N, C-alpha and C positions, 0 to 999 in steps of 0.2 A: 435331556437324557442323563447328564452328568448328575443332576440333582436326584434323579430317580434312583440311579445305581448307588448314589451315597446313602440315601435313606434306606435303601435295602440292606446295605453293609451295616449300617447303624442299628437297624432293627435285628439283624442276625447277631450282632455283638451284644446287644442288650438282652437278647432273647436267651442267649447261652450263660451270660453273667447271671441273669435273674433265675434261669432254670437251676443253677447251682444252689441258690437260695431256696428256691421252691422245693426241690426234691429232697434236699437234706431236711428242711423243715417238716416235710411230710414223713420222711423216715422216722423222725423222733417224735411223732405224733402231735405236732405244732399246728394249730389252725391257720390257714392261709385265707384270708378274707377276699384278696384281690390280686389279679395279675394284670399289670397295666402296660401297654405299649405307648410310649410318648407321655407328656405330662398333661394334667387337666387344663382347660375344661374337657370333659368326657364327651365323645361323639356319640358312641354307643357301647354297650356291653351285653354279655350273655353269661348267666350263671348256671355252672355245670357242678353239681354236688353243692359243696359248701363254698366254692370259690367263684366269683366274678371275674370274667376275663374281659378287659376294656380296651378300646382304641381311643386315644386321647388327641386333642387338637395340635399339640406341640410335638413333633416327631424327634426331638433331640433328646432322647433318653428312654426311660421306662422304669418300672418299680414293681416290687412285690410287697403288699401290705400284709404283714404278718401279725397275727393277733399277739399283742403284748410286747411288741418291738418298742414302742413308745409306751412305758408304763403309766398306768392311771389306777384309780380306784376299782373300775370294772373288771380289767384284766389281771389285777393283782389279787383282788379279794372276792370278786363277784363270781357269776355263773361261769362255768367251763373253765375256771382257772387252771385246771390240771392241764390243759392244752395250750397255755399262755407261754409265749417265749420266755418272759421274764421270770417265770416259776420253774424253768428247767435248769438242770445243773449248769454252772458256768461252762464246763467243757463242751457240752451240747451247743450252748449259745455261741461258743467260739467257732465251732465246726460249721454252723449254719452261716456265720458272717465270712469265714474263709472260703466256704464252698464257692461263691461267686467269683472270687479273686482266682481261685484254682482253676474253674472253668475256662477263664480267659486265657490263662497260661496253656491249658490243655488244648484249646481250639488253636491257638497260635502253633503249638508243636504239630498239631495235624495238618495245618495249612502249609507250614514249611515242609513237612515230610512229604505231602502230596506234590509240593513243587519240585522237590528233588527227584521224585518218580517221574514227573512229566517233563523235566529238563529245566533246571533252576539257573538263574543267571549267577555267575561266581566269578571272583576276581582270579585272574591267572597267577598260580603260585599258592593259592589258598585252597584249592580243590583237595578232596580226599585222596590220600595216597593210592595210586594205581588207576586213576581215573583222569583223563584228558579232556579239558574244556574243548567244545566244538564250536564253530562259527564265531571265532574270537574277533572282537572289534576294540578300537579305542573310543570308550564312552565317556561323555562329559557327565561328571557327578555333582558339580556345583557351579553356579554362575553368580559371581559377585554383583551386588547391585551397583548400577551407575559405571559399570566397566565397559571397555570396548567390545568385550563379547557380547554383553547384554544389549548394547546399542546395534551390534550387528545382527541381532536376532537369535543368536545361539540359546538353546534351551537344555535343561538337565535330560539326559537320555539321548541326546544326538550322538550319532556315531561318526566320527571323523574318518573320511576314506580318501582324502586327496587334500594336499597342501602345495602352495606355489608362492614363490617370492622372487619377483623378477625373472631371470632365466632358469632359476632353480625350481624343480618341480619333482613331486615323487608322490606315489601312491603305496609306498612301503611305510605305513603308519605306525608309530609307536609314541609313547609319551616323550621320549628323548628326542625323536624326530621334530616333533611340534615345538618342544622348547628351544631346540637349535634354530629353527626358523624365526621363532619369536625373538630370540636374542639378537638377530641381525638388526633389529630396530626399524625395519622397513615395513611397509604395507604388505599384507599378505593375503592371499585368496585361500579359503577353506571350503572344501566340498564335503558335505555331511548328508547322512541319511536320517530321517526322523519317522518314528514310528514304523510303520509297515510300508514306507516308500522304497520304491525298487530303483528308482534314479535319483541320483544325489542333487542337492541344492547347493547353490554357491553363494557365498558372502565375502565382502572385503572387511579386514579388520587392520587398524593401525594401532600397533602395540603402544602401550602408556610407558613413558619414561619416567621412572622414579629413581633420580640420582643415578642415572647409568645402568640401572636394572630395569629390563623391559618385561612387560607382562600384559596378557589380554584379560586376566580375571577369571580363569577356569581352573578347576581340578579335574583329573582324568585319570582312567585306568583301563587295563586291558580286561575285558569282560567277555567270557564265553558262557555256553550252557553246559551243565553237567547232569547227566541222567544216571540215576542210581537204583540197584535193585531194592526190592521192599525193605529188609531188615537194615541195610546199610542207610538206606533213606530216613528211616525212623530214628537211627542213631545220630545221624547228621542233623536231622531236623530238631531233635533235643538239644544238640549241641548249639545250633543257631539260636534257638529259643533262649537258652541260658545266656549267650553272649549279647543278644539284643536286650535282655533284661538287665544285665549289668551296664550296658551302655545307656539305657533309658534311666536307671536310678542315678547314675553319674551325672547325665544331662540336667535331670531335674534337681539334684542337689546343688550343681553349679547355679542353676537359674534362682532357687530360693536363696542361696547364699548371696548371690549378686542383688537380689531383691532386698534383703535385710540390710546390706551395705550401702543401699541407694543407687547401685550401678545396674539395676534391673531395666529391662527394655521389653516391650511387647513385639519388637521387630522379629525375634527369634521364635515367638509362639504363633501357632497357626490354630484357628478356630473353625467352626463349621463351614463358613463361607470359603476360607482357603483350601479346606479339605476337598470341596467340590472340584476345585480346580485341579488338585492332585489327583483325585479319582479319575478325571477326565483324560489326564496324561498316562496314568497307569493303563486305562482301558484302551487307549490307542496302542500301546506297546504290546498288549496281549493279556490273556487270562491269567497266566503264570504271575506277571507283574502286579495285577490287580489282587490276587491272593496273596502276595508278599506284603502288599500295602495293607490289606485287611488283618495279617499276622501282626504287623508292627502297631496298628491301632488297638489290636486286642492286647498286646504286651502293655502299651501305654495305659490303656484302661485298667488293667490289673494293678499296674505300679501306682497310679494315682489312687486308686481306691485303697490301697494300703497304708497310705499316708495317715498318721494319727491325728486327723482333723475333724472336729464334729460334723456329722451328717454323712460322712464317709464310713465305709466299713471299718477303716483302721481306726477313726475316732471311737466308734462303739466297742472295738476290740480294746482300746486304751482304758475305756470306762470299766469294761470287765476286769482289767488288770487291777485298777484301782480298788474295785470292790473286793477283789481276791485278797489284796493287801491288807485293806482295812477290815475285812470280815464280815461286812454288811453292805446292803444295797445303798447305792447313791440315792439322794432325794430325787424322786421323779420329776419334780418341777424344775430343778436345775438341770437335769440330764436333757429333758424335752427342750427347755429354753435354749441351752447350749446347741443342740442338733438343729433348732430352728434358725438361730443366728448364723450358724455355720452354712446352712442351705442358702440363705439370703446372700452371705458372702460369696458363695460359689456362682449363684446366679448372677451377681454384679460382675464378678470376674469373667464369666462367660460373655456377658454384654459387652464389656470393654474389649476383650480379644476379638469379638465379632465385628465391633465398630472398627478396630485397626485392620481387620481383614477387608473391610469394605474400602477404608482409605487406600489400601495398597493398590486396589484396582484403578484408582485415578491418578 
């Protein structure tokens, strides 16, 4: 079931991204030869008008084949060149390239806004002014690997509702309460709710002693749901979209910087296999959480695509900028070779990330 949900989410994200390219190309009279879901080999296709719509065997992506996007003699000087991407003004080419990225930001805004209208999980203290979070719980936001909390079976999203240490016991839960119990350094019992559970589960944890500082390896926050009216939800959804984008850019910059410095690690990167598990967790917590996850992936897809790397939209935008500065078109053989090499590198990176995802399962 998790795999099916993940594939549906991926197809929606790809559909939205490629629709941005597709409709903007059509708007400028550029010929679109194929709209593909997944990557070849092709399973089947149907031609409607001048465009063939295909379903391909590898479901991890999709593409729009735009006439003239990869320049050659036919689309540069041959028949129908007036409808070739490469022969259109550079500002039109740039809009077609940016349209996919913009569509993913737009989708994330819509999903965040619908989430706020439905009842969005929000940290207490960060809710919009005048609105009080409902159903507040202390929620686990992260669990360190090989920590006492992980060994005890605690997971991201668990709600702590009960804690006991010796004769000390309370159900008046806050982050400060949990910390005070952990700092005693003794074995504690934690009661928690997971997903849609209505009765709590119990687990025992012995805090880790790190030179007198005791911890169990979790971060947590008071989370409630905030339901907003339509226009307020749109505004807060836009703000959240912007903040998530800034956070994603910052995280990606740190990842690339560490990689260049030789400090990079795949442990902080999640690929398709890892995302299937995350989708399953989000689905268990409810549809709003699933929408939130989908919005986060949409933002990530947009940010990654804007990187100036060959084969990505950002790489093609970089080539357009170079052409603008030089005042003439780049050598088509160079541009096509660069994009092909970039695509191969991206596939290799995806395979490496997937391999590490699989390794984490064992």
